[in-house]
N, C-alpha and C positions, 0 to 999 in steps of 0.2 A: 156925603161923597167927592171926591176931589173934582174941582171945576175942570181938571184936563179931561177928565171921565167922560162929563159931561159934554165936552166939546166933542169927542171923539164919536160919541153915538151920533151926534148931530150931523158932523163932517161926512159919517158914513152913510148916513140915510139920505142926506143933499147929494153924494157922489152915486147912490144907487140910482136915486129919482134922473139924475142927469144922463146916466149911461142907458135907464132905460129910455128916455127920449131919443137920447143918440140911435139907438137900436132899432126903434120906431119907424125914424125919419131915413132911416138909411138899411132898408133889409139886406140888399144884395152885396154891400158893404161888410155888413154884420155877418152875411155867411162865410164870407173868406177869413174873418178875422174870429170868428167865434172861437175857435179853440183857445187862442191866446187870452183871448177878453176873459172867458170863463174861468181857465185856470189863474189869470192875475186875479179878477174878482173874487175868485173862491178863496184865495191865499189872502186878499186883504180882509175878507169878511173873517176868514177866520182867525188871522191874528187879533181882528178889533173885539171879536165876539171872546175869546178867549182872555185879552185884557181886562175887558169890560166884567166878566165872570169872575175872574182872580182878584178884582178891585172889588167887586161889591158881595162877596161870597158870604161877607159877616151879617151882611143884614137883608140881604133879598132871597126870598125862598125860590128853592130851584136853578139856584147859582150851578151846581154840579152838571145840570144839563146843557146851560150857556157854556160852560168851560168844555165840554165831550161835544158839543157841535163845533166850538172853535176849533178841538185837537180835528177833528172830522174834516172840517172845511180846509186848513192847513195842509194835510196830508192830500186831498183830492185836488187841491189847488198845485200843489207842486206835481204830483202825477200827471195833471193835465197839460201844465205847460212843457213839460217835455216828452209827452206823446201826441203829437199832434193829428199824427195817420188815425190812431184808435179811435181821438175823439171825434173826427170828421165821419167815420164810420160808424160809432157808436152814440152819436152826439141826441138823438131825439131819446133814447132811453137812460141815459146820464141826466138830462135834461130833468124827466119827468119825475125821477127817483129824488133828485136835490129838491124839486118844487115838493111834493108830498112830505119829506123828511122836515124842510123849513115851514111848510103850513102847520103841520101837527105842531111842530114846538111853538110856533106862535098863537096857536089855540089854547095851549097847556100852558102857556106865559100869561096869556091873557086875565085869565084866573086868579093869578097873582095879584094882578093889577086891581081887580074886583074886591081881592080881600083887604086891599089898603084903601078902599073906598074912591078911588078913581073913577071918576063919572064916565071918562073916555075908552073903558077897559073892553067893550062891546065894540069899538072899531078895529081893537086889534083880534079880536074873536071872529069877527067878518072878515077881513083881511086874510085870517090864517085858513079860515074854511075857502077863500076864493082861490087863495094859492094852493090849497089842496085839490080843489076842481079842476086848474089849470094842468096841474100834476098827472092828476087821472086821465083826463082830456089828451094830453101829449102821450101818455101810456099808451091808451088805447090806440092813438093813431100815429103809429110809429113812420110809416111811410108819407107822412106830411112833406109838404117840403121846406126847403130851406128858407125861406124868405117867410113862411107861418111861423116856423120855428122862432126866429130872429125878432118876427113882431110878438110872440107869445113871450119868448124872454125877457125883451123890452116891457111889456105889460107885468109880469111877475116880480122885475126888478124893481120897477116902479112901486109895487105894492109893498113891496119889503123896505124900502127905502121910506115912504111915509109910514110904515108901521113902528121904523126905528126913530121917527120922530114925533108921534103919537107916544112913543116908550119915554121919551125924554120927560114928554111933559108929565106923566105919571111918575118918575123919581122923585119929583118933591113930594107928594104924596106918602112914597116909600117912606124919605127921611121924617117926614112929620111923625109919620106911625112911631119909628124906632124911638125918636126923641121922646115920644109920650110912656113908651114902655118902658124907656131907660128911667125917666123920672118918676114914674110909677113905682119901678123895682126902687129906686133912692129913698122913697118915702117909707 
């Protein structure tokens, strides 16, 4: 895998963690800028996932899932950036659906890391489950206040950021597995 792809994965993870901390520390300010933040972050995450999926599709299982969610996130991000009133009205539902989808994808991808004998795969599984649980909690309580949504958003975004960093460390396992398969095939 190209070094730039690995760097992009780490940078995306770090940016998501930082954004999560900012949201938790400033819930009132986050409420007023949430529509723009969600749109921009979703667009950025989508581009990152799309590039990562395209660059790794030859050797990572389920790259199609990464590409599909990247396209979904890009479209959703553009929509959210240009429809602030809609976002303000339907923010709790959009947030809940996004968390559930992202969490399910993390759970599915964690088993790819398990197949590559990466010992940290279960962290991705646990974080994916936690993100899904937060998503269902948000969907069940759509009337929650903006402050609570801001804090939940910050926690979930931080979990996604940590998951990206854990995935980065698992990439080396994938690369070693691919090399072993290639070497065995050549013999």
